[in-house]
SEZALUM-351194 format. One record per residue (C-alpha): x, y, z; residue in one letter. Coordinates in nm, 2 decimals, always signed. Example, Ala and Ser with C-alpha at 12.3 -4.5 7.8 and 13.67 -1.06 7.14 Angstrom:
2
+--------+--------+--------+--------+
:     xx :     yy :     zz : residu :
+--------+--------+--------+--------+
:  +1.23 :  -0.45 :  +0.78 :      a :
:  +1.37 :  -0.11 :  +0.71 :      s :
+--------+--------+--------+--------+
END
This chain:
343
+--------+--------+--------+--------+
:     xx :     yy :     zz : residu :
+--------+--------+--------+--------+
:  -5.63 : -12.38 : -11.98 :      m :
:  -5.98 : -12.45 : -12.11 :      n :
:  -6.31 : -12.28 : -12.01 :      t :
:  -6.41 : -12.55 : -11.76 :      k :
:  -6.08 : -12.51 : -11.58 :      d :
:  -6.13 : -12.14 : -11.54 :      v :
:  -6.48 : -12.19 : -11.39 :      k :
:  -6.35 : -12.44 : -11.14 :      d :
:  -6.10 : -12.20 : -10.99 :      i :
:  -6.21 : -12.07 : -10.65 :      k :
:  -6.16 : -11.70 : -10.57 :      e :
:  -5.84 : -11.64 : -10.37 :      p :
:  -5.92 : -11.50 : -10.03 :      k :
:  -5.65 : -11.23 : -10.04 :      d :
:  -5.80 : -11.06 : -10.35 :      i :
:  -5.98 : -10.74 : -10.26 :      k :
:  -6.34 : -10.69 : -10.36 :      d :
:  -6.38 : -10.46 : -10.66 :      p :
:  -6.72 : -10.33 : -10.54 :      i :
:  -6.63 : -10.26 : -10.18 :      g :
:  -6.41 : -10.35 :  -9.90 :      s :
:  -6.38 : -10.70 :  -9.76 :      a :
:  -6.59 : -10.60 :  -9.47 :      n :
:  -6.87 : -10.52 :  -9.70 :      h :
:  -6.86 : -10.87 :  -9.84 :      a :
:  -6.98 : -10.74 : -10.18 :      l :
:  -6.95 : -10.94 : -10.50 :      p :
:  -6.62 : -11.03 : -10.65 :      s :
:  -6.71 : -11.16 : -11.00 :      g :
:  -6.97 : -11.29 : -11.23 :      r :
:  -6.92 : -11.65 : -11.10 :      d :
:  -7.11 : -11.55 : -10.79 :      g :
:  -6.84 : -11.67 : -10.55 :      e :
:  -6.74 : -11.42 : -10.29 :      g :
:  -6.73 : -11.36 :  -9.92 :      a :
:  -6.75 : -11.66 :  -9.69 :      i :
:  -6.90 : -11.47 :  -9.40 :      g :
:  -7.23 : -11.28 :  -9.38 :      f :
:  -7.29 : -11.04 :  -9.67 :      m :
:  -7.32 : -10.67 :  -9.62 :      a :
:  -7.70 : -10.65 :  -9.64 :      f :
:  -7.71 : -10.94 :  -9.38 :      e :
:  -7.50 : -10.73 :  -9.15 :      g :
:  -7.76 : -10.45 :  -9.17 :      v :
:  -8.04 : -10.70 :  -9.09 :      i :
:  -7.84 : -10.85 :  -8.80 :      l :
:  -7.79 : -10.51 :  -8.64 :      v :
:  -8.16 : -10.42 :  -8.67 :      y :
:  -8.26 : -10.77 :  -8.55 :      l :
:  -8.04 : -10.76 :  -8.23 :      f :
:  -8.12 : -10.40 :  -8.14 :      v :
:  -8.50 : -10.45 :  -8.17 :      t :
:  -8.47 : -10.78 :  -8.00 :      l :
:  -8.30 : -10.61 :  -7.70 :      a :
:  -8.58 : -10.34 :  -7.70 :      i :
:  -8.85 : -10.61 :  -7.71 :      t :
:  -8.69 : -10.79 :  -7.41 :      i :
:  -8.64 : -10.48 :  -7.21 :      i :
:  -9.00 : -10.36 :  -7.27 :      l :
:  -9.14 : -10.70 :  -7.25 :      h :
:  -9.42 : -10.59 :  -7.02 :      g :
:  -9.54 : -10.31 :  -7.25 :      r :
:  -9.50 : -10.49 :  -7.59 :      v :
:  -9.84 : -10.63 :  -7.70 :      v :
:  -9.71 : -10.94 :  -7.88 :      n :
:  -9.36 : -11.00 :  -7.73 :      p :
:  -9.35 : -11.38 :  -7.80 :      s :
:  -9.42 : -11.35 :  -8.17 :      s :
:  -9.16 : -11.08 :  -8.20 :      m :
:  -8.89 : -11.27 :  -8.01 :      i :
:  -8.95 : -11.60 :  -8.17 :      w :
:  -8.98 : -11.45 :  -8.52 :      g :
:  -8.64 : -11.30 :  -8.48 :      r :
:  -8.50 : -11.62 :  -8.34 :      v :
:  -8.64 : -11.80 :  -8.65 :      g :
:  -8.49 : -11.55 :  -8.89 :      i :
:  -8.15 : -11.57 :  -8.72 :      l :
:  -8.16 : -11.95 :  -8.72 :      a :
:  -8.23 : -11.96 :  -9.09 :      f :
:  -7.95 : -11.71 :  -9.16 :      m :
:  -7.71 : -11.93 :  -8.98 :      v :
:  -7.82 : -12.23 :  -9.18 :      v :
:  -7.79 : -12.05 :  -9.51 :      m :
:  -7.45 : -11.91 :  -9.40 :      w :
:  -7.33 : -12.27 :  -9.32 :      a :
:  -7.46 : -12.40 :  -9.66 :      a :
:  -7.26 : -12.12 :  -9.83 :      y :
:  -6.95 : -12.22 :  -9.63 :      r :
:  -6.98 : -12.57 :  -9.76 :      v :
:  -7.06 : -12.46 : -10.12 :      k :
:  -6.99 : -12.09 : -10.19 :      p :
:  -7.18 : -12.08 : -10.52 :      c :
:  -7.41 : -11.83 : -10.69 :      l :
:  -7.72 : -12.04 : -10.63 :      a :
:  -7.67 : -12.04 : -10.25 :      n :
:  -7.61 : -11.67 : -10.26 :      k :
:  -7.93 : -11.61 : -10.45 :      v :
:  -8.13 : -11.82 : -10.19 :      v :
:  -8.00 : -11.59 :  -9.92 :      r :
:  -8.10 : -11.28 : -10.11 :      v :
:  -8.45 : -11.41 : -10.20 :      v :
:  -8.51 : -11.51 :  -9.84 :      f :
:  -8.44 : -11.17 :  -9.70 :      h :
:  -8.63 : -10.99 :  -9.98 :      l :
:  -8.93 : -11.20 :  -9.90 :      v :
:  -8.89 : -11.14 :  -9.52 :      m :
:  -8.92 : -10.76 :  -9.58 :      l :
:  -9.30 : -10.81 :  -9.57 :      s :
:  -9.25 : -10.96 :  -9.22 :      w :
:  -9.04 : -10.68 :  -9.08 :      w :
:  -9.29 : -10.41 :  -9.20 :      y :
:  -9.59 : -10.49 :  -8.97 :      p :
:  -9.33 : -10.56 :  -8.70 :      d :
:  -9.27 : -10.18 :  -8.68 :      t :
:  -9.62 : -10.14 :  -8.56 :      f :
:  -9.55 : -10.35 :  -8.25 :      e :
:  -9.28 : -10.11 :  -8.15 :      l :
:  -9.42 :  -9.77 :  -8.24 :      n :
:  -9.77 :  -9.84 :  -8.11 :      r :
:  -9.63 :  -9.79 :  -7.76 :      m :
:  -9.57 :  -9.43 :  -7.85 :      l :
:  -9.83 :  -9.15 :  -7.87 :      p :
:  -9.99 :  -9.13 :  -8.22 :      n :
:  -9.88 :  -8.83 :  -8.43 :      l :
: -10.14 :  -8.84 :  -8.71 :      d :
: -10.31 :  -8.52 :  -8.59 :      h :
:  -9.99 :  -8.33 :  -8.64 :      i :
:  -9.93 :  -8.47 :  -9.00 :      f :
: -10.30 :  -8.42 :  -9.10 :      a :
: -10.28 :  -8.06 :  -8.97 :      s :
:  -9.96 :  -8.01 :  -9.16 :      l :
: -10.12 :  -8.15 :  -9.47 :      e :
: -10.41 :  -7.91 :  -9.43 :      q :
: -10.17 :  -7.61 :  -9.39 :      s :
:  -9.97 :  -7.70 :  -9.70 :      v :
: -10.25 :  -7.79 :  -9.94 :      f :
: -10.55 :  -7.62 :  -9.78 :      g :
: -10.73 :  -7.95 :  -9.80 :      m :
: -10.67 :  -8.32 :  -9.75 :      q :
: -10.56 :  -8.47 : -10.09 :      p :
: -10.60 :  -8.82 :  -9.96 :      a :
: -10.97 :  -8.75 :  -9.88 :      l :
: -11.06 :  -8.56 : -10.20 :      l :
: -10.84 :  -8.74 : -10.46 :      f :
: -11.04 :  -9.07 : -10.46 :      s :
: -11.37 :  -8.88 : -10.44 :      k :
: -11.29 :  -8.66 : -10.74 :      t :
: -11.16 :  -8.95 : -10.96 :      f :
: -11.38 :  -9.23 : -10.85 :      d :
: -11.41 :  -9.42 : -11.18 :      s :
: -11.33 :  -9.80 : -11.18 :      p :
: -11.07 :  -9.75 : -11.45 :      i :
: -10.88 :  -9.48 : -11.26 :      f :
: -10.90 :  -9.68 : -10.94 :      s :
: -10.75 :  -9.99 : -11.13 :      e :
: -10.47 :  -9.77 : -11.27 :      l :
: -10.38 :  -9.64 : -10.92 :      m :
: -10.40 :  -9.99 : -10.77 :      c :
: -10.18 : -10.12 : -11.05 :      l :
:  -9.92 :  -9.87 : -10.96 :      g :
:  -9.94 :  -9.95 : -10.59 :      y :
:  -9.94 : -10.32 : -10.65 :      g :
:  -9.62 : -10.30 : -10.87 :      s :
:  -9.41 : -10.24 : -10.56 :      y :
:  -9.26 : -10.59 : -10.51 :      f :
:  -9.25 : -10.68 : -10.88 :      p :
:  -9.03 : -10.37 : -10.94 :      m :
:  -8.79 : -10.49 : -10.67 :      i :
:  -8.78 : -10.83 : -10.83 :      a :
:  -8.72 : -10.68 : -11.18 :      v :
:  -8.43 : -10.46 : -11.07 :      v :
:  -8.27 : -10.74 : -10.87 :      s :
:  -8.30 : -10.99 : -11.15 :      i :
:  -8.17 : -10.75 : -11.41 :      y :
:  -7.85 : -10.69 : -11.20 :      y :
:  -7.82 : -11.06 : -11.14 :      l :
:  -7.83 : -11.15 : -11.51 :      v :
:  -7.68 : -10.84 : -11.68 :      r :
:  -7.46 : -10.67 : -11.42 :      r :
:  -7.37 : -10.94 : -11.17 :      r :
:  -7.06 : -10.77 : -11.06 :      v :
:  -7.29 : -10.52 : -10.89 :      e :
:  -7.56 : -10.76 : -10.78 :      f :
:  -7.47 : -10.77 : -10.41 :      e :
:  -7.41 : -10.40 : -10.40 :      r :
:  -7.76 : -10.33 : -10.54 :      v :
:  -7.92 : -10.58 : -10.29 :      i :
:  -7.73 : -10.40 : -10.01 :      f :
:  -7.87 : -10.06 : -10.13 :      v :
:  -8.23 : -10.19 : -10.15 :      i :
:  -8.23 : -10.37 :  -9.82 :      i :
:  -8.04 : -10.10 :  -9.63 :      a :
:  -8.29 :  -9.84 :  -9.76 :      a :
:  -8.57 : -10.06 :  -9.63 :      f :
:  -8.42 : -10.08 :  -9.28 :      f :
:  -8.34 :  -9.71 :  -9.26 :      i :
:  -8.71 :  -9.65 :  -9.32 :      h :
:  -8.80 :  -9.91 :  -9.07 :      y :
:  -8.59 :  -9.73 :  -8.80 :      v :
:  -8.78 :  -9.41 :  -8.88 :      v :
:  -9.12 :  -9.60 :  -8.85 :      f :
:  -9.02 :  -9.75 :  -8.52 :      d :
:  -8.97 :  -9.40 :  -8.38 :      l :
:  -9.24 :  -9.21 :  -8.56 :      l :
:  -9.59 :  -9.35 :  -8.50 :      p :
:  -9.79 :  -9.22 :  -8.79 :      v :
: -10.06 :  -9.45 :  -8.91 :      s :
: -10.18 :  -9.27 :  -9.23 :      g :
: -10.52 :  -9.16 :  -9.36 :      p :
: -10.68 :  -9.50 :  -9.40 :      q :
: -10.65 :  -9.56 :  -9.03 :      f :
: -10.66 :  -9.21 :  -8.89 :      y :
: -10.96 :  -9.11 :  -9.10 :      y :
: -11.14 :  -9.43 :  -9.00 :      y :
: -11.09 :  -9.36 :  -8.63 :      v :
: -11.18 :  -8.99 :  -8.64 :      v :
: -11.45 :  -9.00 :  -8.90 :      g :
: -11.44 :  -8.85 :  -9.25 :      e :
: -11.69 :  -8.58 :  -9.15 :      d :
: -11.45 :  -8.43 :  -8.90 :      q :
: -11.16 :  -8.46 :  -9.14 :      i :
: -11.36 :  -8.27 :  -9.41 :      a :
: -11.43 :  -7.99 :  -9.16 :      q :
: -11.06 :  -7.96 :  -9.08 :      g :
: -11.08 :  -8.11 :  -8.74 :      v :
: -10.79 :  -8.34 :  -8.65 :      f :
: -10.81 :  -8.46 :  -8.29 :      p :
: -10.53 :  -8.62 :  -8.10 :      n :
: -10.61 :  -8.99 :  -8.06 :      i :
: -10.31 :  -9.04 :  -7.82 :      h :
: -10.26 :  -9.42 :  -7.76 :      d :
: -10.57 :  -9.55 :  -7.95 :      f :
: -10.37 :  -9.80 :  -8.16 :      f :
: -10.20 :  -9.93 :  -7.85 :      y :
: -10.52 :  -9.98 :  -7.64 :      t :
: -10.83 :  -9.99 :  -7.86 :      s :
: -10.76 : -10.06 :  -8.23 :      w :
: -11.00 : -10.33 :  -8.36 :      d :
: -10.80 : -10.41 :  -8.68 :      g :
: -11.03 : -10.21 :  -8.91 :      n :
: -10.94 :  -9.94 :  -9.17 :      a :
: -11.10 :  -9.75 :  -9.46 :      m :
: -11.15 :  -9.97 :  -9.77 :      p :
: -10.94 :  -9.93 : -10.08 :      i :
: -11.12 :  -9.71 : -10.33 :      p :
: -11.26 :  -9.89 : -10.64 :      g :
: -11.52 : -10.13 : -10.76 :      d :
: -11.36 : -10.47 : -10.68 :      k :
: -11.15 : -10.48 : -11.00 :      g :
: -10.85 : -10.71 : -11.04 :      l :
: -10.59 : -10.48 : -10.90 :      f :
: -10.82 : -10.31 : -10.65 :      q :
: -10.91 : -10.66 : -10.51 :      s :
: -10.54 : -10.75 : -10.49 :      f :
: -10.44 : -10.44 : -10.30 :      v :
: -10.74 : -10.47 : -10.07 :      q :
: -10.65 : -10.84 :  -9.99 :      m :
: -10.29 : -10.74 :  -9.93 :      a :
: -10.39 : -10.46 :  -9.69 :      h :
: -10.63 : -10.69 :  -9.50 :      e :
: -10.35 : -10.95 :  -9.47 :      t :
: -10.05 : -10.74 :  -9.37 :      g :
: -10.13 : -10.37 :  -9.34 :      e :
: -10.10 : -10.21 :  -9.00 :      r :
: -10.14 :  -9.85 :  -8.87 :      p :
:  -9.77 :  -9.77 :  -8.91 :      t :
:  -9.51 :  -9.65 :  -9.15 :      a :
:  -9.69 :  -9.36 :  -9.30 :      a :
:  -9.41 :  -9.10 :  -9.29 :      f :
:  -9.21 :  -9.10 :  -9.51 :      p :
:  -9.38 :  -9.32 :  -9.77 :      s :
:  -9.17 :  -9.64 :  -9.79 :      n :
:  -9.34 :  -9.73 : -10.12 :      h :
:  -9.23 :  -9.40 : -10.28 :      v :
:  -8.89 :  -9.41 : -10.11 :      g :
:  -8.80 :  -9.76 : -10.23 :      i :
:  -8.95 :  -9.69 : -10.57 :      t :
:  -8.72 :  -9.39 : -10.60 :      t :
:  -8.42 :  -9.61 : -10.50 :      v :
:  -8.53 :  -9.86 : -10.77 :      l :
:  -8.56 :  -9.59 : -11.04 :      l :
:  -8.22 :  -9.46 : -10.95 :      l :
:  -8.07 :  -9.81 : -10.97 :      l :
:  -8.24 :  -9.86 : -11.30 :      a :
:  -8.08 :  -9.53 : -11.43 :      w :
:  -7.74 :  -9.64 : -11.28 :      h :
:  -7.76 :  -9.96 : -11.48 :      s :
:  -7.75 :  -9.76 : -11.80 :      r :
:  -8.04 :  -9.96 : -11.94 :      s :
:  -8.28 :  -9.72 : -12.09 :      k :
:  -8.55 :  -9.98 : -12.14 :      w :
:  -8.53 : -10.08 : -11.77 :      l :
:  -8.56 :  -9.72 : -11.65 :      f :
:  -8.83 :  -9.62 : -11.89 :      y :
:  -9.04 :  -9.93 : -11.82 :      c :
:  -9.03 :  -9.86 : -11.45 :      l :
:  -9.08 :  -9.49 : -11.47 :      l :
:  -9.46 :  -9.50 : -11.55 :      p :
:  -9.51 :  -9.74 : -11.26 :      l :
:  -9.31 :  -9.51 : -11.03 :      g :
:  -9.53 :  -9.21 : -11.12 :      i :
:  -9.84 :  -9.42 : -11.06 :      l :
:  -9.69 :  -9.53 : -10.73 :      m :
:  -9.64 :  -9.17 : -10.61 :      f :
: -10.01 :  -9.07 : -10.67 :      f :
: -10.15 :  -9.41 : -10.56 :      a :
: -10.01 :  -9.38 : -10.21 :      t :
: -10.25 :  -9.10 : -10.12 :      f :
: -10.52 :  -9.20 : -10.37 :      y :
: -10.58 :  -9.52 : -10.17 :      i :
: -10.53 :  -9.33 :  -9.84 :      k :
: -10.22 :  -9.53 :  -9.74 :      a :
: -10.03 :  -9.20 :  -9.70 :      h :
: -10.07 :  -8.83 :  -9.67 :      y :
:  -9.94 :  -8.63 :  -9.98 :      a :
:  -9.66 :  -8.50 :  -9.77 :      i :
:  -9.56 :  -8.86 :  -9.69 :      d :
:  -9.52 :  -8.92 : -10.07 :      a :
:  -9.32 :  -8.61 : -10.12 :      i :
:  -9.09 :  -8.70 :  -9.82 :      a :
:  -9.05 :  -9.04 :  -9.97 :      g :
:  -8.89 :  -8.89 : -10.28 :      l :
:  -8.64 :  -8.72 : -10.06 :      a :
:  -8.57 :  -9.02 :  -9.83 :      s :
:  -8.54 :  -9.26 : -10.12 :      g :
:  -8.29 :  -9.03 : -10.30 :      a :
:  -8.09 :  -8.98 :  -9.98 :      l :
:  -8.08 :  -9.35 :  -9.91 :      c :
:  -7.96 :  -9.42 : -10.26 :      y :
:  -7.69 :  -9.16 : -10.25 :      w :
:  -7.56 :  -9.26 :  -9.91 :      l :
:  -7.56 :  -9.64 :  -9.97 :      m :
:  -7.40 :  -9.60 : -10.32 :      m :
:  -7.14 :  -9.37 : -10.16 :      k :
:  -7.06 :  -9.63 :  -9.89 :      i :
:  -7.02 :  -9.91 : -10.14 :      t :
:  -6.83 :  -9.71 : -10.40 :      k :
:  -6.53 :  -9.91 : -10.54 :      p :
:  -6.21 :  -9.79 : -10.38 :      k :
:  -5.98 :  -9.95 : -10.63 :      t :
:  -6.02 : -10.06 : -10.99 :      a :
:  -5.91 : -10.39 : -11.13 :      i :
:  -5.64 : -10.35 : -11.39 :      q :
+--------+--------+--------+--------+
END
C-alpha cells in the first residue's frame, strides 16, 4: 500500500479517541479527521449559549440590549450548524480549522456580552478597591502608571497587554503544526478556560479601575475613599473610561483603540488576560518546546504587570488570574487526559 492509499483511508468510527473519550470528540490522528458531531469545545460553547439565552429571554424586560444578545446567539448557532454540516460532508482538517478559528475569533464577541448580564447586578468595585487598599496599603493601579510614566515603559506594558490574542494564535498554531494529535485537546482547554471565566464575570460585576476610578474620581481614590456606586453601570454609564497611560505610541494607540472599540466595565476579577496567559504558558511547557515557552514567558510577565499598569484590573485581579488560570489548566487537562494508550 503506498502513501497516497494510506492518506485516503477514513478513520473507522469504532476506534476510540487516544486523547479522550468519544464524547469529548477530541482528535484521533495527524490527518485531522475525527469526530463527526460537535467537538468538545463546541459543546462548552453550546451549553453557555443556551443557558445565557434562556436567562436573556426570562429577564427580557431588564436586559438593556436583549435583541442584540438573542440574535447574536442565533447567528452563532446558525454558523455552528453550517460548519458542522460542512464537516459532515467533508471531515477534513481544513474544515476543522475553520471551526476552531471561528470560535477563537468570536471570543471577542462573548467578552463584552458578559457586561449585558452582570450590569443588572449591584456593582462590587468598592469592595475590591477596599480589599486592594487593605492588602497593599495603596492602589497599585493608581500609582504604578504615575511612578513609571515614561513613553518607553508605557509602550513596553502595552506591548505585553496587546500580545494576548497573538499568544493564543501562536500556541494554537504550534500544536496544529507540531503536535496535531493534541490540537483539539489544547483548543478545548483554551476555550473552556475562557468560558469558565465568563461565567464568573456574569455573576461578579466588577468593572476595574479604569471605569471605577473614572466614575468616582482619582482624588477620592487617592484619599482611600471607595464609595458604593450601586447600579451606576446599569442606569447611568455614558461609555467613558480613563485613558490608557502613555504618549500615543504604537502599542499604546493599539490598546487604546481596542479598549474604545470593545472594552466594557466588566470582567475585572479574576483577570482573564492573566488567567488565559497562564493557561497558554502551561500549554507551552506541556508541549516540551523550550523555545515556545521561553519566547512566551517574557510576554506573560509583561501581561501580569500591564493589567494594572493600564488600570484594566486591580493588582489582586492579576494575582487571582494566576490561580484561576492554573486551576482551569489542571482541571481541563485532567478531564481530557488519555484513558488508554495506542499500542
